[in-house]
N, C-alpha and C positions, 0 to 999 in steps of 0.2 A: 450890724450892716454886715452883709455877706452876699456872695456872688458878684463880686464888683468885676465890671469889664468895660472900662472907659478907656479913650485914648489918653495917651499922656499928658497933653494939654489940657484935660478936663478933671483932672484929680483936685486940683484946688477948687474948682468951681462946685465939683460934687459935695466936698467936704464943707463948702460953705451952705450949700444947700441940705445937706444933711443937719447941719447946727441950726437952719432956720425950723426945721420940720419936728426934731424930736426935741420934747419939752424939758425944760432945765432941772425937773424932778428926777427924769431918767437917766439910766446909765448908756452912755454911747460906746459900745465896743464894738470894734472892727474885727471880722473873722476872716483871715487871707490864706486861702490855701493855693495849691501849684494852679489852679487853673484862672486866679486872678489877673487882671489885665490891667495897668500895664505890668509887664514882669516885675519892675523895681517898685511895685506898690506899697511894700511894707516900708521902704527907705523912704520913699516919697514923703508917705504919713510922719514918719517919724521927724521927719523936717521941717512940716508943718506944725509939730508941737505936739502930736501924740505920744502917749508913754506906755510901758507896761501897765498893765490891767492892775486896780487896786485888789482885786482877791488874788494876786498873785499866779494866776494862771495863763502863762505866756504861751504854752504849746500846748495842743491836744492831739490826740491820735483818732483819725476816722477809722471807724471799724464795720465789717457788715458779717452778717449772718443769714444762710438761707437753709438751714436744717435744725429740726428741734432740739433745744436745749434741755437739759436734766432740770428737774424741778424737784426740791424736797418737798414730802408729804405733810410735815407738821406745822407750815405757815399758812396762814388765812390770808387770801387776798380778795380785796373788793374794789369795785368801780367807785370813784370819789362820785358821791351824788347829794351829800347836803353840805350847807357852810358850814357847819361843825367839823365835817370830815376834812372839809378843805381847808380850813384854818388849823387844823391838827396836823394836816399834812405839811404847810408851810412852816409852821413853828417848828416842826420835826427837821425840815431841810435846813431852816436857819441854823440849829445847834449844830447839825451834821458838817456844813459847810463852815463853821465859826463865822458866820456873817456880822460885820460889824454892825453897830447899833444904829448909826445913822440910816444905813440901806435898810436894816428890820423897819426902820419906823416909816420909811419912805413906803416901803412894800405893804404895811398893815395899813396905810392911809386910803390905800386904793385896793385892798383886798375883796370887799364887798363886790365893789366892781368889777374887779377881776374874774371872782367867781360867777357873776351872773352873766358876764360876757362869755366865760368858757362853756356855761350851760347852754347859751343861746345858739352858739356856733358848733357846738362839740368839739371845740380847739383850745386848748390840749385836752386829752383824754386822762383823767387822773387815776390813779392807783393809789390804794392804802394797805399796807401790810399788817399784821396783828400777831400777836403772842400773847397767850392767855387774855384776850381782851384787851390787850394795850397796842397802841399805835407803835410800831416797830420800825416800819419803813415807809416810803411813799416813793413814787415816780411818776413820769408823765408820757405820753405817746401822741406824735403828730402823724397821723394817717395820710397817705397819698395813693396815687395808682399804681405806685412801684413797689411801696413797702410802708413801714412803718419806722418813722424818726425817735428814738429813745431819748429822752434828756428827764433831767432831775432826780436821777435815782439817789437816795441816800437811804443810810439806816442809822438808828437811835445807836448811839455808842454802848447802851447795855445789852442790846441785841445782836452786836456785831459776832461773827464768826458761827451764826445757827441757820443760816442758809436765806436770810433776809431778801437778799439782793438776787439771789438765784431765781427766789420765787417770784419777784417783781418783773425779771426777764422772762420767765417762762409765762406769765401772763400775759405780758405784752405780746409774746408770740402766738399765744392762743387768739389774742385779738387781731393779730394779722392774719392769720389763719382765717379767722372768721369774715374777715373784710375781702378774702379774697386775693390779698397780696403776703404771701408767707416768705418776707424777708425782714430782717430787721437791719436799720442801720444807727449808728450813735458816733458821739465822741469822746474820747475817755482821756482823763488824766494820768499821766505819766505813773504816778507814783500810788494812786489809789486804785479805781476801776478798771484802768487797763490790765493790769495782770489777772484780774477776777475774770472779766470778758473775754481774754485769750484763753485760758483755762477752759471756757463754756462753749469756747471752738469758734469765737468772731476771728475773722481774717482781716488784716490791717490792708486798708486802701491808701492811706496819705497821712501826711501830718498838717495842722493847720495852727499857723501863728495869731494870736491876738492883741490888739492895741485897744487903749483905751482915749476916750477923747475928754479930758478934764478943764478944757478951757473953758473961762466964766462965759455964761449966754449973752 
């Protein structure tokens, strides 16, 4: 849940509505940026029982890039077009983010459905990077009329430090240019992707706090 803008009196009813709409097998995470309304939304949600996300990511930096980043020449990047590529990308993400086994199981159960939906609506657009023919990294892009939003960038542990992450950023820059929207925006974890993206030329826009609703359905 993001982009929340309601009256202070509407927070409790909004939370109840979200709980009705989000299936029990999905993770309900709220993203709270500086434009959220009411201004004390974070404190109100805490008081209503939400807590720190189970993935441990309570704070993210929002970043933007409007000039071409540098790309390594030795990493191959392709669009995800087959179910096998989609599965390889998801499994790589699970390992890279140390995803808990219960969350992996929930995602695997709907993987075919997620792939077919992503191919049908073309959102998100997946990319997979390979080194010597072996999946080494993955990332996704969400297009808009003002730029491309980057999500899910991750690199296999054995391939880290070899330019895979930079190659995936550059591939999505090329995608944004082809769309006629040469701009990239994303969020970054403070101790992982943030320093890499800053070195690639991304500018900081703001910070975003996250809360997860773990109340029983």
